[in-house]
PyMOL Python script that loads the backbone (N, CA, C, O; Angstrom):
from pymol import cmd

cmd.read_pdbstr("""\
ATOM      1  N   UNK A   1      -5.454 -11.871   6.750  1.00  0.00           N
ATOM      2  CA  UNK A   1      -4.474 -11.938   5.687  1.00  0.00           C
ATOM      3  C   UNK A   1      -4.241 -10.568   5.075  1.00  0.00           C
ATOM      4  O   UNK A   1      -3.095 -10.170   4.867  1.00  0.00           O
ATOM      5  N   UNK A   2      -5.308  -9.847   4.786  1.00  0.00           N
ATOM      6  CA  UNK A   2      -5.151  -8.525   4.179  1.00  0.00           C
ATOM      7  C   UNK A   2      -4.457  -7.562   5.133  1.00  0.00           C
ATOM      8  O   UNK A   2      -3.610  -6.768   4.723  1.00  0.00           O
ATOM      9  N   UNK A   3      -4.816  -7.639   6.389  1.00  0.00           N
ATOM     10  CA  UNK A   3      -4.196  -6.751   7.374  1.00  0.00           C
ATOM     11  C   UNK A   3      -2.694  -7.003   7.440  1.00  0.00           C
ATOM     12  O   UNK A   3      -1.907  -6.060   7.525  1.00  0.00           O
ATOM     13  N   UNK A   4      -2.298  -8.268   7.401  1.00  0.00           N
ATOM     14  CA  UNK A   4      -0.873  -8.605   7.418  1.00  0.00           C
ATOM     15  C   UNK A   4      -0.170  -8.048   6.181  1.00  0.00           C
ATOM     16  O   UNK A   4       0.929  -7.505   6.291  1.00  0.00           O
ATOM     17  N   UNK A   5      -0.785  -8.174   5.016  1.00  0.00           N
ATOM     18  CA  UNK A   5      -0.178  -7.655   3.797  1.00  0.00           C
ATOM     19  C   UNK A   5      -0.050  -6.135   3.840  1.00  0.00           C
ATOM     20  O   UNK A   5       0.944  -5.583   3.366  1.00  0.00           O
ATOM     21  N   UNK A   6      -1.041  -5.460   4.400  1.00  0.00           N
ATOM     22  CA  UNK A   6      -0.954  -4.006   4.501  1.00  0.00           C
ATOM     23  C   UNK A   6       0.104  -3.567   5.507  1.00  0.00           C
ATOM     24  O   UNK A   6       0.798  -2.574   5.286  1.00  0.00           O
ATOM     25  N   UNK A   7       0.229  -4.297   6.602  1.00  0.00           N
ATOM     26  CA  UNK A   7       1.265  -3.966   7.590  1.00  0.00           C
ATOM     27  C   UNK A   7       2.651  -4.186   6.992  1.00  0.00           C
ATOM     28  O   UNK A   7       3.554  -3.382   7.222  1.00  0.00           O
ATOM     29  N   UNK A   8       2.832  -5.251   6.235  1.00  0.00           N
ATOM     30  CA  UNK A   8       4.130  -5.461   5.593  1.00  0.00           C
ATOM     31  C   UNK A   8       4.392  -4.408   4.524  1.00  0.00           C
ATOM     32  O   UNK A   8       5.547  -4.077   4.258  1.00  0.00           O
ATOM     33  N   UNK A   9       3.344  -3.879   3.909  1.00  0.00           N
ATOM     34  CA  UNK A   9       3.513  -2.786   2.953  1.00  0.00           C
ATOM     35  C   UNK A   9       4.035  -1.534   3.657  1.00  0.00           C
ATOM     36  O   UNK A   9       4.929  -0.859   3.147  1.00  0.00           O
ATOM     37  N   UNK A  10       3.481  -1.228   4.817  1.00  0.00           N
ATOM     38  CA  UNK A  10       3.946  -0.072   5.589  1.00  0.00           C
ATOM     39  C   UNK A  10       5.391  -0.279   6.025  1.00  0.00           C
ATOM     40  O   UNK A  10       6.210   0.635   5.932  1.00  0.00           O
ATOM     41  N   UNK A  11       5.699  -1.471   6.498  1.00  0.00           N
ATOM     42  CA  UNK A  11       7.062  -1.765   6.932  1.00  0.00           C
ATOM     43  C   UNK A  11       8.029  -1.684   5.749  1.00  0.00           C
ATOM     44  O   UNK A  11       9.145  -1.183   5.889  1.00  0.00           O
ATOM     45  N   UNK A  12       7.606  -2.171   4.603  1.00  0.00           N
ATOM     46  CA  UNK A  12       8.438  -2.086   3.405  1.00  0.00           C
ATOM     47  C   UNK A  12       8.656  -0.654   2.966  1.00  0.00           C
ATOM     48  O   UNK A  12       9.724  -0.307   2.460  1.00  0.00           O
ATOM     49  N   UNK A  13       7.648   0.177   3.158  1.00  0.00           N
ATOM     50  CA  UNK A  13       7.791   1.595   2.829  1.00  0.00           C
ATOM     51  C   UNK A  13       8.892   2.229   3.676  1.00  0.00           C
ATOM     52  O   UNK A  13       9.708   2.992   3.159  1.00  0.00           O
ATOM     53  N   UNK A  14       8.919   1.923   4.961  1.00  0.00           N
ATOM     54  CA  UNK A  14       9.951   2.482   5.820  1.00  0.00           C
ATOM     55  C   UNK A  14      11.317   1.881   5.524  1.00  0.00           C
ATOM     56  O   UNK A  14      12.329   2.573   5.635  1.00  0.00           O
ATOM     57  N   UNK A  15      11.366   0.606   5.149  1.00  0.00           N
ATOM     58  CA  UNK A  15      12.651  -0.002   4.805  1.00  0.00           C
ATOM     59  C   UNK A  15      13.190   0.583   3.503  1.00  0.00           C
ATOM     60  O   UNK A  15      14.390   0.823   3.371  1.00  0.00           O
ATOM     61  N   UNK A  16      12.292   0.812   2.540  1.00  0.00           N
ATOM     62  CA  UNK A  16      12.710   1.433   1.291  1.00  0.00           C
ATOM     63  C   UNK A  16      13.254   2.831   1.556  1.00  0.00           C
ATOM     64  O   UNK A  16      14.221   3.266   0.931  1.00  0.00           O
ATOM     65  N   UNK A  17      12.618   3.524   2.491  1.00  0.00           N
ATOM     66  CA  UNK A  17      13.091   4.848   2.874  1.00  0.00           C
ATOM     67  C   UNK A  17      14.495   4.772   3.467  1.00  0.00           C
ATOM     68  O   UNK A  17      15.330   5.636   3.195  1.00  0.00           O
ATOM     69  N   UNK A  18      14.759   3.752   4.269  1.00  0.00           N
ATOM     70  CA  UNK A  18      16.085   3.608   4.860  1.00  0.00           C
ATOM     71  C   UNK A  18      17.129   3.286   3.802  1.00  0.00           C
ATOM     72  O   UNK A  18      18.261   3.761   3.885  1.00  0.00           O
ATOM     73  N   UNK A  19      16.759   2.486   2.810  1.00  0.00           N
ATOM     74  CA  UNK A  19      17.702   2.150   1.744  1.00  0.00           C
ATOM     75  C   UNK A  19      17.999   3.389   0.902  1.00  0.00           C
ATOM     76  O   UNK A  19      19.143   3.620   0.511  1.00  0.00           O
ATOM     77  N   UNK A  20      16.973   4.176   0.628  1.00  0.00           N
ATOM     78  CA  UNK A  20      17.171   5.382  -0.169  1.00  0.00           C
ATOM     79  C   UNK A  20      17.958   6.425   0.618  1.00  0.00           C
ATOM     80  O   UNK A  20      18.657   7.245   0.023  1.00  0.00           O
ATOM     81  N   UNK A  21      17.856   6.407   1.960  1.00  0.00           N
ATOM     82  CA  UNK A  21      18.584   7.374   2.775  1.00  0.00           C
ATOM     83  C   UNK A  21      20.084   7.235   2.612  1.00  0.00           C
ATOM     84  O   UNK A  21      20.820   8.199   2.821  1.00  0.00           O
ATOM     85  N   UNK A  22      20.551   6.043   2.241  1.00  0.00           N
ATOM     86  CA  UNK A  22      21.980   5.853   2.009  1.00  0.00           C
ATOM     87  C   UNK A  22      22.416   6.714   0.828  1.00  0.00           C
ATOM     88  O   UNK A  22      23.496   7.305   0.845  1.00  0.00           O
ATOM     89  N   UNK A  23      21.574   6.779  -0.192  1.00  0.00           N
ATOM     90  CA  UNK A  23      21.891   7.572  -1.378  1.00  0.00           C
ATOM     91  C   UNK A  23      21.588   9.052  -1.172  1.00  0.00           C
ATOM     92  O   UNK A  23      22.235   9.907  -1.775  1.00  0.00           O
ATOM     93  N   UNK A  24      20.639   9.348  -0.352  1.00  0.00           N
ATOM     94  CA  UNK A  24      20.220  10.726  -0.087  1.00  0.00           C
ATOM     95  C   UNK A  24      18.831  10.696   0.514  1.00  0.00           C
ATOM     96  O   UNK A  24      18.071   9.758   0.273  1.00  0.00           O
ATOM     97  N   UNK A  25      18.490  11.701   1.285  1.00  0.00           N
ATOM     98  CA  UNK A  25      17.199  11.686   1.960  1.00  0.00           C
ATOM     99  C   UNK A  25      16.087  12.118   1.016  1.00  0.00           C
ATOM    100  O   UNK A  25      16.117  13.216   0.462  1.00  0.00           O
ATOM    101  N   UNK A  26      15.115  11.247   0.843  1.00  0.00           N
ATOM    102  CA  UNK A  26      13.931  11.544   0.053  1.00  0.00           C
ATOM    103  C   UNK A  26      12.722  11.302   0.941  1.00  0.00           C
ATOM    104  O   UNK A  26      12.410  10.154   1.257  1.00  0.00           O
ATOM    105  N   UNK A  27      12.057  12.329   1.335  1.00  0.00           N
ATOM    106  CA  UNK A  27      10.857  12.279   2.179  1.00  0.00           C
ATOM    107  C   UNK A  27      11.062  11.427   3.433  1.00  0.00           C
ATOM    108  O   UNK A  27      10.407  10.397   3.596  1.00  0.00           O
ATOM    109  N   UNK A  28      11.969  11.852   4.320  1.00  0.00           N
ATOM    110  CA  UNK A  28      12.208  11.063   5.536  1.00  0.00           C
ATOM    111  C   UNK A  28      11.063  11.204   6.532  1.00  0.00           C
ATOM    112  O   UNK A  28      10.394  12.236   6.585  1.00  0.00           O
ATOM    113  N   UNK A  29      10.848  10.163   7.313  1.00  0.00           N
ATOM    114  CA  UNK A  29       9.848  10.162   8.379  1.00  0.00           C
ATOM    115  C   UNK A  29      10.615  10.151   9.704  1.00  0.00           C
ATOM    116  O   UNK A  29      11.104   9.107  10.135  1.00  0.00           O
ATOM    117  N   UNK A  30      10.714  11.304  10.338  1.00  0.00           N
ATOM    118  CA  UNK A  30      11.423  11.422  11.604  1.00  0.00           C
ATOM    119  C   UNK A  30      10.432  11.818  12.692  1.00  0.00           C
ATOM    120  O   UNK A  30       9.517  12.606  12.454  1.00  0.00           O
ATOM    121  N   UNK A  31      10.618  11.276  13.860  1.00  0.00           N
ATOM    122  CA  UNK A  31       9.712  11.578  14.966  1.00  0.00           C
ATOM    123  C   UNK A  31       9.831  13.056  15.341  1.00  0.00           C
ATOM    124  O   UNK A  31      10.929  13.572  15.555  1.00  0.00           O
ATOM    125  N   UNK A  32       8.688  13.719  15.417  1.00  0.00           N
ATOM    126  CA  UNK A  32       8.567  15.142  15.772  1.00  0.00           C
ATOM    127  C   UNK A  32       9.293  16.075  14.807  1.00  0.00           C
ATOM    128  O   UNK A  32       9.512  17.240  15.139  1.00  0.00           O
ATOM    129  N   UNK A  33       9.670  15.596  13.622  1.00  0.00           N
ATOM    130  CA  UNK A  33      10.370  16.451  12.659  1.00  0.00           C
ATOM    131  C   UNK A  33      10.056  16.011  11.229  1.00  0.00           C
ATOM    132  O   UNK A  33      10.952  15.939  10.388  1.00  0.00           O
ATOM    133  N   UNK A  34       8.789  15.717  10.958  1.00  0.00           N
ATOM    134  CA  UNK A  34       8.399  15.260   9.631  1.00  0.00           C
ATOM    135  C   UNK A  34       7.588  16.348   8.938  1.00  0.00           C
ATOM    136  O   UNK A  34       6.643  16.893   9.509  1.00  0.00           O
ATOM    137  N   UNK A  35       7.964  16.653   7.718  1.00  0.00           N
ATOM    138  CA  UNK A  35       7.229  17.646   6.950  1.00  0.00           C
ATOM    139  C   UNK A  35       5.939  17.042   6.409  1.00  0.00           C
ATOM    140  O   UNK A  35       5.831  15.828   6.241  1.00  0.00           O
ATOM    141  N   UNK A  36       4.966  17.903   6.139  1.00  0.00           N
ATOM    142  CA  UNK A  36       3.665  17.441   5.654  1.00  0.00           C
ATOM    143  C   UNK A  36       3.787  16.764   4.294  1.00  0.00           C
ATOM    144  O   UNK A  36       3.108  15.768   4.046  1.00  0.00           O
ATOM    145  N   UNK A  37       4.635  17.281   3.406  1.00  0.00           N
ATOM    146  CA  UNK A  37       4.759  16.650   2.092  1.00  0.00           C
ATOM    147  C   UNK A  37       5.383  15.265   2.199  1.00  0.00           C
ATOM    148  O   UNK A  37       5.108  14.410   1.357  1.00  0.00           O
ATOM    149  N   UNK A  38       6.205  15.019   3.195  1.00  0.00           N
ATOM    150  CA  UNK A  38       6.770  13.684   3.403  1.00  0.00           C
ATOM    151  C   UNK A  38       5.689  12.711   3.849  1.00  0.00           C
ATOM    152  O   UNK A  38       5.646  11.570   3.390  1.00  0.00           O
ATOM    153  N   UNK A  39       4.817  13.162   4.743  1.00  0.00           N
ATOM    154  CA  UNK A  39       3.719  12.312   5.194  1.00  0.00           C
ATOM    155  C   UNK A  39       2.797  11.988   4.026  1.00  0.00           C
ATOM    156  O   UNK A  39       2.402  10.837   3.838  1.00  0.00           O
ATOM    157  N   UNK A  40       2.457  13.006   3.246  1.00  0.00           N
ATOM    158  CA  UNK A  40       1.553  12.779   2.115  1.00  0.00           C
ATOM    159  C   UNK A  40       2.168  11.868   1.062  1.00  0.00           C
ATOM    160  O   UNK A  40       1.470  11.040   0.476  1.00  0.00           O
ATOM    161  N   UNK A  41       3.454  12.010   0.817  1.00  0.00           N
ATOM    162  CA  UNK A  41       4.127  11.143  -0.145  1.00  0.00           C
ATOM    163  C   UNK A  41       4.102   9.691   0.305  1.00  0.00           C
ATOM    164  O   UNK A  41       3.816   8.800  -0.494  1.00  0.00           O
ATOM    165  N   UNK A  42       4.397   9.444   1.574  1.00  0.00           N
ATOM    166  CA  UNK A  42       4.392   8.079   2.098  1.00  0.00           C
ATOM    167  C   UNK A  42       2.977   7.501   2.136  1.00  0.00           C
ATOM    168  O   UNK A  42       2.788   6.312   1.878  1.00  0.00           O
ATOM    169  N   UNK A  43       1.991   8.328   2.454  1.00  0.00           N
ATOM    170  CA  UNK A  43       0.603   7.862   2.433  1.00  0.00           C
ATOM    171  C   UNK A  43       0.192   7.503   1.007  1.00  0.00           C
ATOM    172  O   UNK A  43      -0.515   6.518   0.792  1.00  0.00           O
ATOM    173  N   UNK A  44       0.632   8.296   0.037  1.00  0.00           N
ATOM    174  CA  UNK A  44       0.337   7.996  -1.368  1.00  0.00           C
ATOM    175  C   UNK A  44       0.920   6.651  -1.783  1.00  0.00           C
ATOM    176  O   UNK A  44       0.251   5.868  -2.457  1.00  0.00           O
ATOM    177  N   UNK A  45       2.149   6.379  -1.391  1.00  0.00           N
ATOM    178  CA  UNK A  45       2.760   5.081  -1.718  1.00  0.00           C
ATOM    179  C   UNK A  45       1.987   3.922  -1.094  1.00  0.00           C
ATOM    180  O   UNK A  45       1.778   2.893  -1.736  1.00  0.00           O
ATOM    181  N   UNK A  46       1.571   4.090   0.138  1.00  0.00           N
ATOM    182  CA  UNK A  46       0.832   3.032   0.824  1.00  0.00           C
ATOM    183  C   UNK A  46      -0.544   2.846   0.196  1.00  0.00           C
ATOM    184  O   UNK A  46      -1.017   1.717   0.070  1.00  0.00           O
ATOM    185  N   UNK A  47      -1.188   3.936  -0.199  1.00  0.00           N
ATOM    186  CA  UNK A  47      -2.509   3.825  -0.834  1.00  0.00           C
ATOM    187  C   UNK A  47      -2.410   3.132  -2.193  1.00  0.00           C
ATOM    188  O   UNK A  47      -3.278   2.332  -2.542  1.00  0.00           O
ATOM    189  N   UNK A  48      -1.377   3.426  -2.952  1.00  0.00           N
ATOM    190  CA  UNK A  48      -1.195   2.747  -4.241  1.00  0.00           C
ATOM    191  C   UNK A  48      -0.959   1.255  -4.043  1.00  0.00           C
ATOM    192  O   UNK A  48      -1.467   0.432  -4.806  1.00  0.00           O
ATOM    193  N   UNK A  49      -0.193   0.914  -3.026  1.00  0.00           N
ATOM    194  CA  UNK A  49       0.065  -0.492  -2.751  1.00  0.00           C
ATOM    195  C   UNK A  49      -1.174  -1.194  -2.206  1.00  0.00           C
ATOM    196  O   UNK A  49      -1.350  -2.389  -2.442  1.00  0.00           O
ATOM    197  N   UNK A  50      -2.028  -0.489  -1.490  1.00  0.00           N
ATOM    198  CA  UNK A  50      -3.212  -1.134  -0.918  1.00  0.00           C
ATOM    199  C   UNK A  50      -4.195  -1.552  -2.004  1.00  0.00           C
ATOM    200  O   UNK A  50      -4.913  -2.537  -1.831  1.00  0.00           O
ATOM    201  N   UNK A  51      -4.244  -0.831  -3.114  1.00  0.00           N
ATOM    202  CA  UNK A  51      -5.106  -1.242  -4.225  1.00  0.00           C
ATOM    203  C   UNK A  51      -4.634  -2.591  -4.770  1.00  0.00           C
ATOM    204  O   UNK A  51      -5.451  -3.456  -5.085  1.00  0.00           O
ATOM    205  N   UNK A  52      -3.332  -2.768  -4.880  1.00  0.00           N
ATOM    206  CA  UNK A  52      -2.792  -4.045  -5.355  1.00  0.00           C
ATOM    207  C   UNK A  52      -3.047  -5.169  -4.363  1.00  0.00           C
ATOM    208  O   UNK A  52      -3.317  -6.301  -4.764  1.00  0.00           O
ATOM    209  N   UNK A  53      -2.966  -4.870  -3.080  1.00  0.00           N
ATOM    210  CA  UNK A  53      -3.243  -5.884  -2.051  1.00  0.00           C
ATOM    211  C   UNK A  53      -4.696  -6.330  -2.135  1.00  0.00           C
ATOM    212  O   UNK A  53      -4.985  -7.522  -2.030  1.00  0.00           O
ATOM    213  N   UNK A  54      -5.602  -5.396  -2.321  1.00  0.00           N
ATOM    214  CA  UNK A  54      -7.022  -5.744  -2.427  1.00  0.00           C
ATOM    215  C   UNK A  54      -7.283  -6.577  -3.674  1.00  0.00           C
ATOM    216  O   UNK A  54      -8.023  -7.560  -3.621  1.00  0.00           O
ATOM    217  N   UNK A  55      -6.684  -6.194  -4.789  1.00  0.00           N
ATOM    218  CA  UNK A  55      -6.879  -6.957  -6.016  1.00  0.00           C
ATOM    219  C   UNK A  55      -6.305  -8.370  -5.880  1.00  0.00           C
ATOM    220  O   UNK A  55      -6.914  -9.333  -6.345  1.00  0.00           O
ATOM    221  N   UNK A  56      -5.139  -8.496  -5.247  1.00  0.00           N
ATOM    222  CA  UNK A  56      -4.566  -9.810  -5.019  1.00  0.00           C
ATOM    223  C   UNK A  56      -5.490 -10.667  -4.150  1.00  0.00           C
ATOM    224  O   UNK A  56      -5.691 -11.848  -4.432  1.00  0.00           O
ATOM    225  N   UNK A  57      -6.046 -10.077  -3.106  1.00  0.00           N
ATOM    226  CA  UNK A  57      -6.930 -10.819  -2.202  1.00  0.00           C
ATOM    227  C   UNK A  57      -8.197 -11.266  -2.907  1.00  0.00           C
ATOM    228  O   UNK A  57      -8.672 -12.379  -2.684  1.00  0.00           O
ATOM    229  N   UNK A  58      -8.749 -10.408  -3.758  1.00  0.00           N
ATOM    230  CA  UNK A  58      -9.963 -10.779  -4.478  1.00  0.00           C
ATOM    231  C   UNK A  58      -9.701 -11.946  -5.411  1.00  0.00           C
ATOM    232  O   UNK A  58     -10.536 -12.842  -5.540  1.00  0.00           O
ATOM    233  N   UNK A  59      -8.556 -11.940  -6.056  1.00  0.00           N
ATOM    234  CA  UNK A  59      -8.234 -13.049  -6.963  1.00  0.00           C
ATOM    235  C   UNK A  59      -7.856 -14.318  -6.206  1.00  0.00           C
ATOM    236  O   UNK A  59      -8.185 -15.424  -6.636  1.00  0.00           O
ATOM    237  N   UNK A  60      -7.169 -14.158  -5.083  1.00  0.00           N
ATOM    238  CA  UNK A  60      -6.733 -15.338  -4.325  1.00  0.00           C
ATOM    239  C   UNK A  60      -7.899 -16.020  -3.614  1.00  0.00           C
ATOM    240  O   UNK A  60      -7.932 -17.246  -3.513  1.00  0.00           O
ATOM    241  N   UNK A  61      -8.848 -15.239  -3.123  1.00  0.00           N
ATOM    242  CA  UNK A  61      -9.982 -15.777  -2.388  1.00  0.00           C
ATOM    243  C   UNK A  61     -11.261 -15.569  -3.182  1.00  0.00           C
ATOM    244  O   UNK A  61     -12.223 -14.988  -2.679  1.00  0.00           O
ATOM    245  N   UNK A  62     -11.272 -16.037  -4.405  1.00  0.00           N
ATOM    246  CA  UNK A  62     -12.387 -15.830  -5.319  1.00  0.00           C
ATOM    247  C   UNK A  62     -13.704 -16.404  -4.828  1.00  0.00           C
ATOM    248  O   UNK A  62     -14.761 -15.811  -5.046  1.00  0.00           O
ATOM    249  N   UNK A  63     -13.649 -17.556  -4.165  1.00  0.00           N
ATOM    250  CA  UNK A  63     -14.886 -18.166  -3.666  1.00  0.00           C
ATOM    251  C   UNK A  63     -15.547 -17.298  -2.607  1.00  0.00           C
ATOM    252  O   UNK A  63     -16.774 -17.218  -2.542  1.00  0.00           O
ATOM    253  N   UNK A  64     -14.746 -16.655  -1.787  1.00  0.00           N
ATOM    254  CA  UNK A  64     -15.287 -15.875  -0.680  1.00  0.00           C
ATOM    255  C   UNK A  64     -15.738 -14.486  -1.108  1.00  0.00           C
ATOM    256  O   UNK A  64     -16.589 -13.879  -0.456  1.00  0.00           O
ATOM    257  N   UNK A  65     -15.175 -13.983  -2.195  1.00  0.00           N
ATOM    258  CA  UNK A  65     -15.498 -12.617  -2.612  1.00  0.00           C
ATOM    259  C   UNK A  65     -16.432 -12.565  -3.807  1.00  0.00           C
ATOM    260  O   UNK A  65     -16.684 -11.482  -4.335  1.00  0.00           O
ATOM    261  N   UNK A  66     -16.947 -13.689  -4.244  1.00  0.00           N
ATOM    262  CA  UNK A  66     -17.815 -13.666  -5.412  1.00  0.00           C
ATOM    263  C   UNK A  66     -19.103 -12.897  -5.106  1.00  0.00           C
ATOM    264  O   UNK A  66     -19.694 -13.036  -4.035  1.00  0.00           O
ATOM    265  N   UNK A  67     -19.510 -12.094  -6.065  1.00  0.00           N
ATOM    266  CA  UNK A  67     -20.722 -11.277  -6.000  1.00  0.00           C
ATOM    267  C   UNK A  67     -20.691 -10.247  -4.876  1.00  0.00           C
ATOM    268  O   UNK A  67     -21.740  -9.890  -4.341  1.00  0.00           O
ATOM    269  N   UNK A  68     -19.526  -9.774  -4.517  1.00  0.00           N
ATOM    270  CA  UNK A  68     -19.419  -8.647  -3.601  1.00  0.00           C
ATOM    271  C   UNK A  68     -19.151  -7.388  -4.419  1.00  0.00           C
ATOM    272  O   UNK A  68     -18.870  -7.466  -5.615  1.00  0.00           O
ATOM    273  N   UNK A  69     -19.237  -6.256  -3.787  1.00  0.00           N
ATOM    274  CA  UNK A  69     -19.024  -4.995  -4.497  1.00  0.00           C
ATOM    275  C   UNK A  69     -17.596  -4.919  -5.036  1.00  0.00           C
ATOM    276  O   UNK A  69     -17.379  -4.472  -6.163  1.00  0.00           O
ATOM    277  N   UNK A  70     -16.640  -5.349  -4.247  1.00  0.00           N
ATOM    278  CA  UNK A  70     -15.245  -5.292  -4.690  1.00  0.00           C
ATOM    279  C   UNK A  70     -15.017  -6.203  -5.894  1.00  0.00           C
ATOM    280  O   UNK A  70     -14.316  -5.821  -6.831  1.00  0.00           O
ATOM    281  N   UNK A  71     -15.589  -7.380  -5.879  1.00  0.00           N
ATOM    282  CA  UNK A  71     -15.439  -8.313  -6.996  1.00  0.00           C
ATOM    283  C   UNK A  71     -16.047  -7.734  -8.269  1.00  0.00           C
ATOM    284  O   UNK A  71     -15.434  -7.796  -9.335  1.00  0.00           O
ATOM    285  N   UNK A  72     -17.218  -7.185  -8.165  1.00  0.00           N
ATOM    286  CA  UNK A  72     -17.881  -6.599  -9.334  1.00  0.00           C
ATOM    287  C   UNK A  72     -17.102  -5.392  -9.836  1.00  0.00           C
ATOM    288  O   UNK A  72     -16.966  -5.205 -11.045  1.00  0.00           O
ATOM    289  N   UNK A  73     -16.590  -4.576  -8.927  1.00  0.00           N
ATOM    290  CA  UNK A  73     -15.810  -3.407  -9.316  1.00  0.00           C
ATOM    291  C   UNK A  73     -14.565  -3.813 -10.097  1.00  0.00           C
ATOM    292  O   UNK A  73     -14.266  -3.216 -11.131  1.00  0.00           O
ATOM    293  N   UNK A  74     -13.833  -4.821  -9.617  1.00  0.00           N
ATOM    294  CA  UNK A  74     -12.627  -5.234 -10.300  1.00  0.00           C
ATOM    295  C   UNK A  74     -12.939  -5.972 -11.607  1.00  0.00           C
ATOM    296  O   UNK A  74     -12.141  -5.926 -12.544  1.00  0.00           O
ATOM    297  N   UNK A  75     -14.073  -6.642 -11.680  1.00  0.00           N
ATOM    298  CA  UNK A  75     -14.454  -7.254 -12.941  1.00  0.00           C
ATOM    299  C   UNK A  75     -14.734  -6.187 -13.996  1.00  0.00           C
ATOM    300  O   UNK A  75     -14.335  -6.330 -15.152  1.00  0.00           O
ATOM    301  N   UNK A  76     -15.411  -5.134 -13.602  1.00  0.00           N
ATOM    302  CA  UNK A  76     -15.720  -4.068 -14.548  1.00  0.00           C
ATOM    303  C   UNK A  76     -14.438  -3.350 -14.979  1.00  0.00           C
ATOM    304  O   UNK A  76     -14.266  -3.045 -16.159  1.00  0.00           O
ATOM    305  N   UNK A  77     -13.553  -3.085 -14.044  1.00  0.00           N
ATOM    306  CA  UNK A  77     -12.320  -2.381 -14.368  1.00  0.00           C
ATOM    307  C   UNK A  77     -11.341  -3.247 -15.137  1.00  0.00           C
ATOM    308  O   UNK A  77     -10.570  -2.735 -15.949  1.00  0.00           O
ATOM    309  N   UNK A  78     -11.357  -4.547 -14.896  1.00  0.00           N
ATOM    310  CA  UNK A  78     -10.376  -5.432 -15.521  1.00  0.00           C
ATOM    311  C   UNK A  78     -10.737  -5.704 -16.979  1.00  0.00           C
ATOM    312  O   UNK A  78      -9.842  -5.821 -17.817  1.00  0.00           O
ATOM    313  N   UNK A  79     -12.001  -5.806 -17.296  1.00  0.00           N
ATOM    314  CA  UNK A  79     -12.401  -6.145 -18.667  1.00  0.00           C
ATOM    315  C   UNK A  79     -12.812  -4.947 -19.436  1.00  0.00           C
ATOM    316  O   UNK A  79     -13.177  -5.060 -20.606  1.00  0.00           O
TER     317      UNK A  79
END
""", "prot")
cmd.dss("prot")
cmd.show_as("cartoon", "prot")
cmd.util.cbc("prot")
cmd.orient("prot")
């Protein structure tokens, strides 16, 4: 489930890039012609979204994640 959510996050990142390209190019990802700052920007977006995916999974599957490091970490950060 988490892997699927992360893959859809990556796909959404590229779709958002295509929608923004209509208005103007902002950090495009082109084969063999991508700048380093574009890669880092897209990786940053995916990393920010992955934190939300993990938090959603911990809350959705509470029985399975109880007393794990991730559960304890989010409990400490949430309260």
